[in-house]
C-alpha positions as CSV (number, residue, x, y, z in Angstrom):
1,X,-1.8,-0.8,7.2
2,X,-3.8,0.4,4.2
3,X,-3.5,-0.4,1.2
4,X,-2.6,2.9,-1.2
5,X,-1.9,2.9,-4.4
6,X,-2.2,-0.6,-6.3
7,X,-0.5,-0.2,-9.6
8,X,-1.2,-3.2,-12.6
9,X,1.4,-4.0,-15.4
10,X,-0.9,-6.6,-18.0
11,X,1.9,-9.4,-19.2
12,X,-0.5,-9.9,-22.2
13,X,-1.4,-12.7,-24.1
14,X,1.0,-15.5,-22.8
15,X,0.3,-20.0,-22.9
16,X,0.5,-20.2,-19.1
17,X,-1.8,-18.7,-16.4
18,X,0.2,-15.7,-15.4
19,X,-2.3,-12.8,-16.1
20,X,-0.1,-9.8,-14.3
21,X,1.9,-8.7,-12.0
22,X,1.1,-6.1,-9.9
23,X,3.1,-3.6,-6.8
24,X,1.4,-2.6,-4.0
25,X,2.1,0.6,-1.5
26,X,1.0,-0.1,2.0
27,X,0.8,3.7,4.2
28,X,2.7,5.9,1.4
29,X,5.6,4.4,2.7
30,X,6.0,0.5,1.7
31,X,6.0,-0.9,-1.6
32,X,5.5,-4.3,-2.3
33,X,6.7,-5.4,-6.4
34,X,6.6,-8.5,-8.5
35,X,3.0,-9.7,-6.7
36,X,1.6,-12.1,-9.4
37,X,-2.1,-12.3,-10.6
38,X,-2.8,-16.1,-12.0
39,X,-5.6,-17.5,-13.3
40,X,-6.4,-21.3,-11.5
41,X,-9.3,-23.5,-11.7
42,X,-11.5,-21.1,-9.4
43,X,-10.7,-18.3,-10.9
44,X,-8.0,-15.3,-10.0
45,X,-5.7,-14.8,-7.2
46,X,-2.5,-13.6,-6.4
47,X,1.0,-15.3,-5.6
48,X,3.3,-13.2,-3.2
49,X,7.1,-12.5,-4.2
50,X,9.2,-15.4,-3.9
51,X,12.6,-17.4,-5.3
52,X,13.4,-20.4,-5.7
53,X,15.2,-22.9,-3.5
54,X,18.9,-22.8,-3.3
55,X,21.8,-25.9,-2.7
56,X,25.5,-24.9,-2.2
57,X,28.1,-26.1,-4.2
58,X,30.3,-28.2,-2.0
59,X,33.5,-27.2,-3.5
60,X,33.0,-23.3,-3.9
61,X,29.9,-22.8,-1.9
62,X,28.1,-20.9,-4.8
63,X,24.5,-20.8,-4.3
64,X,22.7,-22.6,-6.6
65,X,18.7,-23.3,-7.6
66,X,17.7,-26.4,-6.5
67,X,18.1,-29.5,-8.6
68,X,21.1,-27.8,-10.5
69,X,23.5,-30.9,-11.8
70,X,26.6,-28.6,-11.9
71,X,27.7,-25.0,-10.3
72,X,27.2,-22.2,-11.9
73,X,29.9,-20.6,-11.0
74,X,33.2,-23.2,-10.6
75,X,31.0,-25.8,-13.1
76,X,31.9,-28.6,-11.1
77,X,29.0,-31.6,-10.7
78,X,26.5,-30.7,-7.7
79,X,24.7,-33.9,-6.0
80,X,22.1,-34.6,-6.2
81,X,22.0,-35.8,-2.4
82,X,22.0,-32.1,-1.9
83,X,18.5,-31.4,-3.5
84,X,16.9,-34.3,-1.7
85,X,17.7,-33.3,1.3
86,X,16.3,-29.8,0.4
87,X,13.3,-30.8,-0.7
88,X,12.7,-33.6,1.8
89,X,9.5,-32.4,3.6
90,X,8.4,-29.6,0.9
91,X,5.7,-29.9,-1.0
92,X,7.0,-26.1,-3.1
93,X,10.3,-25.6,-4.2
94,X,9.5,-21.7,-4.2
95,X,10.2,-20.0,-0.9
96,X,7.6,-16.3,-0.3
97,X,10.4,-12.6,0.1
98,X,7.6,-11.3,1.5
99,X,4.1,-12.3,2.6
100,X,1.1,-11.3,4.8
101,X,0.9,-13.6,8.2
102,X,-3.0,-13.1,9.1
103,X,-5.6,-14.5,6.6
104,X,-7.8,-11.8,6.7
105,X,-4.7,-9.0,5.6
106,X,-4.1,-11.8,3.0
107,X,-7.8,-11.6,2.1
108,X,-7.7,-7.5,2.0
109,X,-4.8,-7.7,-0.5
110,X,-6.2,-9.8,-3.2
111,X,-9.3,-8.0,-2.8
112,X,-8.1,-4.5,-3.5
113,X,-6.2,-5.9,-6.0
114,X,-7.7,-7.9,-8.2
115,X,-10.4,-4.7,-7.9
116,X,-7.8,-2.6,-9.2
117,X,-7.3,-5.2,-12.3
118,X,-10.9,-5.3,-13.1
119,X,-10.7,-1.0,-13.3
120,X,-7.8,-1.3,-15.2
121,X,-9.2,-3.5,-17.8
122,X,-12.4,-1.7,-17.9
123,X,-10.9,1.4,-18.0
124,X,-8.8,0.6,-21.2
125,X,-11.6,-0.4,-22.5
126,X,-13.4,2.3,-22.1
127,X,-10.3,4.1,-24.0
128,X,-10.7,1.7,-27.1
129,X,-14.0,3.0,-27.3
130,X,-13.6,6.9,-27.2
131,X,-11.4,6.5,-29.6
132,X,-13.4,4.8,-32.2
133,X,-16.3,6.6,-31.9
134,X,-14.1,10.1,-32.2
135,X,-12.6,8.4,-35.4
136,X,-16.2,7.5,-36.9
137,X,-17.4,10.8,-36.2
138,X,-13.8,12.6,-38.2
139,X,-15.2,10.0,-40.6
140,X,-18.8,10.9,-41.1
141,X,-18.5,14.6,-40.7
142,X,-16.2,14.5,-43.3
143,X,-14.2,17.7,-41.5
144,X,-10.6,16.0,-42.1
145,X,-10.5,15.7,-45.2
146,X,-11.8,19.0,-46.1
147,X,-8.7,20.1,-43.4
148,X,-6.4,18.2,-45.7
149,X,-7.2,19.6,-48.9
150,X,-7.2,22.8,-47.8
151,X,-3.7,21.7,-46.4
152,X,-2.7,20.6,-48.7
153,X,-0.7,22.1,-51.9
154,X,-2.0,21.4,-55.4
155,X,-0.1,19.6,-57.0
156,X,1.2,20.7,-60.3
157,X,0.2,19.4,-63.5
158,X,2.7,17.6,-65.7
159,X,4.4,18.6,-69.0
160,X,5.1,16.2,-71.9
161,X,8.2,15.5,-72.1
162,X,10.8,14.0,-74.2
163,X,11.1,14.3,-77.7
164,X,7.4,15.9,-78.1
165,X,8.7,19.4,-76.3
166,X,12.3,19.0,-78.2
167,X,10.1,18.9,-81.6
168,X,7.9,21.8,-81.0
169,X,11.2,23.4,-80.0
170,X,12.5,22.7,-82.9
171,X,9.9,23.7,-85.5
172,X,10.2,27.7,-84.0
173,X,13.9,28.0,-85.5
174,X,14.7,28.5,-88.3
175,X,16.8,24.9,-90.4
176,X,20.5,25.7,-89.8
177,X,22.8,25.1,-92.7
178,X,24.0,21.3,-93.2
179,X,27.7,20.5,-93.4
180,X,29.1,18.2,-96.0
181,X,30.3,14.8,-95.0
182,X,32.8,13.4,-95.4
183,X,31.7,10.9,-97.6
184,X,30.0,13.6,-100.5
185,X,33.6,15.4,-100.2
186,X,35.2,11.9,-101.0
187,X,32.5,11.4,-104.0
188,X,33.0,14.5,-105.8
189,X,36.8,14.6,-105.7
190,X,36.5,10.7,-107.6
191,X,34.3,12.8,-110.2
192,X,37.1,15.4,-110.7
193,X,39.8,12.9,-111.1
194,X,37.6,10.9,-114.1
195,X,36.6,14.3,-115.4
196,X,40.6,14.5,-115.5
197,X,41.3,11.7,-117.0
198,X,38.7,11.8,-119.7
199,X,40.5,15.2,-120.9
200,X,43.6,14.0,-121.1
201,X,42.6,10.4,-122.9
202,X,41.2,12.9,-125.6
203,X,44.2,14.7,-126.1
204,X,46.8,12.0,-126.4
205,X,46.8,10.8,-130.0
206,X,45.4,7.1,-131.3
207,X,47.6,4.1,-129.8
208,X,49.9,2.3,-132.3
209,X,48.3,-0.8,-133.7
210,X,50.1,-3.7,-135.0
211,X,48.0,-2.9,-138.9
212,X,49.7,0.6,-138.8
213,X,53.3,-0.4,-137.8
214,X,53.1,-3.2,-140.3
215,X,54.7,-5.6,-137.9
216,X,51.6,-7.6,-138.2
């Protein structure tokens, strides 16, 4: 079988040793997914897709992962002895879903996967460098700034607003006659009443006092 395609999916910054997942296509007709690329003490290596070992609930028969204390289906407690029976004689708690039988073929898969892993990051670094170089060119040439100035419409000059405009408009218009207020009207009315009282007092004869009446 020939490996016709390898796809790398990095997992980003993680604290554990997992670096990426990959899918491998064989002879353009068979795909194995979820192959893990792990960083070990001696370098990178691949781990085939696997699942955790399971035990059956004695009550309902539902499959639960090893070392489960309660059933995920019925909620009843799972005896610890069942997990110990499965773990007896095993060094790993996972079983491979798909794995190569021959060691040579496993090494072939690992070599091609790690080559694709390195190429993936090399292409990514080159793409970032070209983007940075293009941005530096645009900044030095100044073409981007000129184009923005030509395309962007000119901003209109701001006109003064508020009381300044109102005073300017009012100076060109002749002043309107002021209407007399209520206070002014009341003042004139009070003056007229005072003048009428004075006129009445002048017309009246002098008042009789005690001397003229002879009552003293």
